[in-house]
N, C-alpha and C positions, 0 to 999 in steps of 0.2 A: 095615265099612258101606256098604250100600245107601242108594244117594242114588233116591230116587223123584220125577220132576217132579208136582209139586203138580199135582190132579185139578181142575180148572176144568171147571164146568160150569151153562151158560147156560143162560136157560131161556129158548125160544126160543114164540115164540106161537102158537097153534096156527094149523096151515094153513087157510088161510079159502078156499071155492071161490071162483071166477068168476062170476059174474051175466050176465045179458043182453046189459045194456044195457053191462055192465066189456066183454063182447066185441062190440058194435056197436059201439065206442069205437075199438078197435084194428083191426076193419076199416074205418072210414071212413080209421086213419091206412095200412093195407097199403095196401088201394086208389087211398090219394092217391099212394103212391107214397116215403112219406115214412121218410127213415135210420133204421132202428134207434137211434143215438145222437143224434137228432134235439133239440131246444128242445119239439119238441112232444109228443116220448115222455118227454121228460123231467118236463113240467108234466102230459100223463096221470099217469107214474107218482108222482109227489107228491100228484098231486089224489085217486086211488084207496088210497093207502098201499100199493104193492105199487114194485118197483124194474125199473128200467129195464130188464132183463135180464128180465124176465118177462115183460113189455111184448115186447120182443128175441122171444122166444121165442114168444109166442101168437102174434105177427106170420110168423114162420116155419111152423107153423101150418098159418094158413092158405096160405103159400105153396105146403106141401107137398099141399096142397087145387084148387091153383088149375093148374090144364090148362095155362094161359097161361105157366106159369113153368118157364124152359129148364133150370133147376136142378133139383137133387137137393138140397133141403130135407132138419135134420137131427132138426127137430121134429117129435112127432106128435100131433095133432088128438084133442082129449075128446070124448064125444057133444055137448057147447054147441055147441062149435066148428064141428062136423062138423053139426049143424045147421043154426047160424048161416049158414053154408056155400052148404046146402042153400035156406034158406028166400031167401040173396043169387041164385042162379041161378035159382031161380023166378022173382023179381019184382025184378030188378037198381037198379031207378028207387026202388022201393018200403025196398028195404033198404038203400039208399046213402043215401035222405034220415034213413031211421029212423038210420041210427050216425052220420049229422053231428049230430043234435041229440041225443043220446045224449053226446057229444066236449063240442060244446057246452054242453049241461046239467049236464055233470062240472066243467066246467072253470070255468063259470059258477059254481056251490055254493060249492067249492073257493074262488073268488075274492070270491066272502062271508062265506067263517067260516064257510059250513056246512056239515056232513055227506055 
C-alpha cells in the first residue's frame, strides 16, 4: 500500500500591485531609518494589508537605489520604486513631505476603519 500525503491546496489571493502612495509611505520609513521589524513597519503593513516582510523588502529595494547605502542590498527595485526614487532625487523636500503625508494618511484611514 502506498501512502500519499494529502494534497493541500490553499487559495492564495492574487498578487496586488503596489501603489505610488504605498511606495511613498515605505520611502518615508526608509528615509527615517526605521528598522524593518519596527512597530511603524508593522502598523503600515496592517494598514495596507501586506506583510511586514514585504515592507522590509520594499525598504531593501530603496536601499539598493540609494548611493549613500554602504551595504549591498538583496532587494530588486521595481519600475514604480525606481520612479519614486527618481522623484525623490529630483526634489527631496517635496517627495519627503509627500511620503510623510502618505504614511500618516494611510495610518489615519486605517485607524478610522476605512480602507
